[in-house]
C-alpha positions as a Markdown table, in Angstrom:
| # | Residue | x | y | z |
|---|---|---|---|---|
| 1 | Met | -0.9 | 11.9 | 20.5 |
| 2 | Arg | -2.5 | 8.9 | 20.2 |
| 3 | Phe | -1.0 | 8.4 | 16.5 |
| 4 | Ile | 2.6 | 8.7 | 17.5 |
| 5 | Arg | 2.2 | 5.7 | 20.2 |
| 6 | Ala | 0.7 | 3.7 | 17.6 |
| 7 | Ile | 3.7 | 3.8 | 14.9 |
| 8 | Pro | 5.6 | 1.5 | 17.3 |
| 9 | Ala | 2.8 | -1.2 | 17.7 |
| 10 | Ala | 2.7 | -0.5 | 14.0 |
| 11 | Ala | 6.4 | -0.9 | 13.1 |
| 12 | Ala | 6.5 | -4.0 | 15.0 |
| 13 | Ala | 3.4 | -5.8 | 13.6 |
| 14 | Ser | 4.8 | -5.3 | 10.0 |
| 15 | Leu | 7.9 | -7.3 | 10.6 |
| 16 | Phe | 6.0 | -10.3 | 11.4 |
| 17 | Pro | 4.0 | -12.0 | 8.0 |
| 18 | Thr | 1.9 | -13.5 | 10.2 |
| 19 | Met | 0.5 | -10.2 | 12.1 |
| 20 | Ala | 1.0 | -8.6 | 8.5 |
| 21 | Met | -1.9 | -10.5 | 7.3 |
| 22 | Ala | -4.4 | -9.9 | 9.7 |
| 23 | His | -4.4 | -6.1 | 10.8 |
| 24 | Thr | -7.0 | -5.7 | 13.1 |
| 25 | Gly | -6.6 | -4.4 | 16.5 |
| 26 | Leu | -3.9 | -1.9 | 16.5 |
| 27 | His | -6.7 | 0.9 | 15.7 |
| 28 | Gly | -8.1 | 3.4 | 17.2 |
| 29 | Asp | -11.5 | 5.1 | 15.6 |
| 30 | Gly | -12.4 | 6.9 | 12.8 |
| 31 | Trp | -9.8 | 9.2 | 11.1 |
| 32 | Leu | -7.0 | 7.5 | 13.5 |
| 33 | Ala | -7.8 | 3.8 | 12.6 |
| 34 | Gly | -7.6 | 4.6 | 8.9 |
| 35 | Leu | -4.2 | 6.8 | 9.3 |
| 36 | Thr | -2.7 | 4.0 | 11.2 |
| 37 | His | -4.3 | 0.9 | 8.8 |
| 38 | Pro | -1.5 | 1.0 | 6.0 |
| 39 | Val | 1.1 | 0.9 | 7.9 |
| 40 | Ser | 0.1 | -1.8 | 10.3 |
| 41 | Gly | 0.9 | -4.6 | 7.4 |
| 42 | Ile | 3.6 | -4.9 | 5.6 |
| 43 | Asp | 1.8 | -5.6 | 2.5 |
| 44 | His | 0.2 | -2.2 | 2.4 |
| 45 | Leu | 3.2 | -0.4 | 3.7 |
| 46 | Leu | 5.4 | -2.0 | 0.9 |
| 47 | Ala | 3.1 | -1.9 | -2.0 |
| 48 | Met | 2.4 | 2.0 | -1.5 |
| 49 | Val | 5.8 | 2.7 | -1.0 |
| 50 | Ala | 6.3 | 1.1 | -4.3 |
| 51 | Val | 4.0 | 2.9 | -6.2 |
| 52 | Gly | 5.5 | 6.1 | -5.2 |
| 53 | Phe | 9.0 | 4.9 | -6.2 |
| 54 | Trp | 8.3 | 3.1 | -9.5 |
| 55 | Ala | 6.2 | 6.2 | -10.4 |
| 56 | Gly | 8.8 | 8.5 | -9.3 |
| 57 | Arg | 11.4 | 6.7 | -11.1 |
| 58 | Ile | 9.0 | 6.6 | -14.4 |
| 59 | Gly | 8.8 | 10.5 | -14.3 |
| 60 | Gly | 6.9 | 13.0 | -16.0 |
| 61 | Thr | 3.4 | 12.9 | -15.4 |
| 62 | Ala | 3.6 | 9.3 | -14.0 |
| 63 | Arg | 5.5 | 10.7 | -11.0 |
| 64 | Trp | 1.7 | 12.3 | -10.0 |
| 65 | Leu | -0.8 | 10.5 | -11.9 |
| 66 | Val | 0.0 | 6.6 | -11.0 |
| 67 | Pro | 0.0 | 7.4 | -7.3 |
| 68 | Leu | -3.4 | 9.6 | -8.1 |
| 69 | Val | -5.3 | 6.8 | -9.9 |
| 70 | Phe | -4.0 | 4.5 | -6.9 |
| 71 | Val | -5.4 | 6.8 | -4.6 |
| 72 | Gly | -9.0 | 6.9 | -6.4 |
| 73 | Val | -9.2 | 3.1 | -7.4 |
| 74 | Met | -8.8 | 2.6 | -3.7 |
| 75 | Ala | -11.0 | 4.9 | -2.6 |
| 76 | Leu | -13.9 | 3.2 | -4.8 |
| 77 | Gly | -12.7 | -0.3 | -3.9 |
| 78 | Ala | -13.0 | 0.6 | -0.2 |
| 79 | Val | -16.9 | 0.7 | -0.7 |
| 80 | Pro | -17.5 | -2.7 | -1.5 |
| 81 | Gly | -14.9 | -3.9 | 1.0 |
| 82 | Ala | -17.2 | -2.2 | 3.7 |
| 83 | Leu | -20.4 | -3.6 | 2.5 |
| 84 | Ala | -18.8 | -7.0 | 1.9 |
| 85 | Gly | -16.5 | -7.4 | 5.0 |
| 86 | Thr | -13.5 | -10.4 | 4.3 |
| 87 | Val | -13.3 | -11.2 | 0.9 |
| 88 | Pro | -11.9 | -14.8 | 0.0 |
| 89 | Gly | -8.4 | -15.0 | -1.6 |
| 90 | Leu | -7.9 | -11.2 | -1.0 |
| 91 | Glu | -4.9 | -11.6 | 0.8 |
| 92 | Ala | -3.2 | -13.4 | -1.8 |
| 93 | Trp | -4.1 | -10.3 | -4.4 |
| 94 | Leu | -2.3 | -8.2 | -2.0 |
| 95 | Ala | 0.6 | -10.4 | -2.0 |
| 96 | Ala | 0.8 | -10.4 | -5.6 |
| 97 | Ser | 0.6 | -6.7 | -5.7 |
| 98 | Val | 4.0 | -6.6 | -3.4 |
| 99 | Val | 5.4 | -9.1 | -5.7 |
| 100 | Phe | 4.1 | -7.1 | -8.9 |
| 101 | Leu | 5.3 | -4.0 | -8.1 |
| 102 | Gly | 8.6 | -5.5 | -6.4 |
| 103 | Leu | 9.8 | -6.6 | -9.8 |
| 104 | Met | 8.8 | -3.5 | -11.6 |
| 105 | Val | 11.0 | -1.2 | -9.2 |
| 106 | Ala | 14.0 | -3.9 | -9.2 |
| 107 | Phe | 14.2 | -4.0 | -12.8 |
| 108 | Glu | 13.5 | -0.3 | -13.4 |
| 109 | Val | 10.6 | -1.2 | -16.0 |
| 110 | Gln | 9.5 | 2.3 | -17.7 |
| 111 | Leu | 5.8 | 1.9 | -18.9 |
| 112 | Ala | 3.6 | 4.5 | -20.5 |
| 113 | Thr | 2.0 | 6.6 | -17.8 |
| 114 | Leu | -1.5 | 5.0 | -18.9 |
| 115 | Pro | -0.3 | 1.5 | -18.8 |
| 116 | Ala | 1.4 | 2.2 | -15.5 |
| 117 | Ala | -1.5 | 3.8 | -14.0 |
| 118 | Leu | -4.1 | 1.0 | -15.4 |
| 119 | Leu | -1.8 | -1.3 | -13.6 |
| 120 | Val | -1.4 | 0.2 | -9.9 |
| 121 | Gly | -5.4 | 0.9 | -10.6 |
| 122 | Cys | -6.0 | -2.8 | -10.7 |
| 123 | Phe | -3.8 | -3.5 | -7.3 |
| 124 | Ala | -5.3 | -0.3 | -5.9 |
| 125 | Ala | -8.9 | -2.1 | -6.3 |
| 126 | Phe | -7.5 | -4.8 | -3.8 |
| 127 | His | -6.0 | -2.5 | -1.8 |
| 128 | Gly | -9.6 | -0.8 | -1.4 |
| 129 | Leu | -11.2 | -3.8 | -0.8 |
| 130 | Ala | -8.7 | -4.7 | 2.2 |
| 131 | His | -9.4 | -1.4 | 3.7 |
| 132 | Gly | -13.2 | -1.3 | 3.6 |
| 133 | Ala | -13.1 | -4.9 | 4.7 |
| 134 | Glu | -10.9 | -4.2 | 7.7 |
| 135 | Met | -12.9 | -1.0 | 8.8 |
| 136 | Pro | -13.5 | -1.5 | 12.7 |
| 137 | Ala | -16.7 | -1.9 | 13.5 |
| 138 | Met | -18.7 | 1.4 | 15.1 |
| 139 | Thr | -16.2 | 3.7 | 13.3 |
| 140 | Ser | -17.0 | 6.6 | 11.1 |
| 141 | Ala | -16.6 | 5.6 | 7.8 |
| 142 | Ala | -15.9 | 9.2 | 6.3 |
| 143 | Gly | -13.2 | 9.4 | 8.7 |
| 144 | Tyr | -11.8 | 5.9 | 8.7 |
| 145 | Ala | -11.4 | 6.5 | 4.6 |
| 146 | Ala | -9.7 | 10.2 | 4.8 |
| 147 | Gly | -7.3 | 8.5 | 7.7 |
| 148 | Phe | -6.2 | 5.6 | 5.2 |
| 149 | Leu | -6.3 | 7.8 | 2.1 |
| 150 | Ala | -3.9 | 10.2 | 3.6 |
| 151 | Thr | -1.5 | 8.0 | 4.8 |
| 152 | Thr | -1.7 | 6.1 | 1.2 |
| 153 | Ala | -0.9 | 9.5 | 0.0 |
| 154 | Val | 2.4 | 10.1 | 2.4 |
| 155 | Leu | 4.0 | 6.4 | 1.7 |
| 156 | His | 3.5 | 7.3 | -2.1 |
| 157 | Gly | 5.0 | 10.5 | -1.7 |
| 158 | Leu | 8.1 | 8.9 | 0.4 |
| 159 | Gly | 8.3 | 6.6 | -2.4 |
| 160 | Ile | 8.4 | 9.5 | -5.2 |
| 161 | Ala | 10.9 | 11.5 | -2.7 |
| 162 | Met | 12.9 | 8.0 | -2.6 |
| 163 | Ala | 13.0 | 7.9 | -6.0 |
| 164 | Ala | 14.7 | 11.2 | -6.3 |
| 165 | Ile | 17.8 | 10.1 | -4.4 |
| 166 | Pro | 20.8 | 9.4 | -7.0 |
| 167 | Leu | 21.0 | 5.7 | -6.4 |
| 168 | Arg | 23.2 | 3.1 | -8.2 |
| 169 | Ser | 20.9 | 0.7 | -9.8 |
| 170 | Ile | 22.1 | -1.9 | -7.8 |
| 171 | Phe | 20.7 | -0.4 | -4.8 |
| 172 | Val | 17.3 | 0.4 | -6.7 |
| 173 | Arg | 17.6 | -3.7 | -8.1 |
| 174 | Phe | 18.2 | -4.8 | -4.3 |
| 175 | Ala | 15.0 | -3.1 | -2.6 |
| 176 | Gly | 12.7 | -4.2 | -5.3 |
| 177 | Leu | 13.9 | -7.8 | -4.8 |
| 178 | Ala | 13.7 | -7.4 | -1.2 |
| 179 | Ile | 9.9 | -6.3 | -2.0 |
| 180 | Thr | 9.4 | -8.9 | -3.9 |
| 181 | Ala | 10.5 | -11.7 | -1.8 |
| 182 | Thr | 8.6 | -10.3 | 0.8 |
| 183 | Gly | 5.8 | -10.4 | -1.2 |
| 184 | Leu | 6.4 | -14.2 | -2.1 |
| 185 | Val | 6.8 | -14.8 | 1.9 |
| 186 | Leu | 3.2 | -13.2 | 2.3 |
| 187 | Ala | 1.8 | -15.6 | -0.4 |
| 188 | Ala | 3.3 | -18.1 | 1.2 |
| 189 | Gly | 1.2 | -17.4 | 4.5 |
């Protein structure tokens, strides 16, 4: 029930770039904090849906392997993030991931599965660092990780499902360019 009440606040925060750049304060404890974290910042939300969408558009084994690599590398990246805390310049890398993934979607770039997974894995490391660094104090690290990994998987699934909808190329291009523009706004701070 607490998760449902957190959705409007998370959605409102994602509408404002300055709020999206600092996603603390909306979270509960442990698992709930992890569940809500990926949707409390537009950078995380767009990147994770875009990963699923791009993987879905590539098709084949990329449909499941690319998101799986993202989740796995993000989990590994969360460990040093939790230990180190804030990482200077991290928000720029998160914004870059949104720009890059938006371009991949906009131009319907068809990479082989392995290169696509490697590229996505690089950005996943930065998202993991951010999730780990932003873990609320006095929370269960395991519960928090389980929560943000579960939400990430759901967001990837949403993107994959959206990719299965027969859309005209112009709509896909517009969506990708909108994601890219959002990433540029986030980069500008």
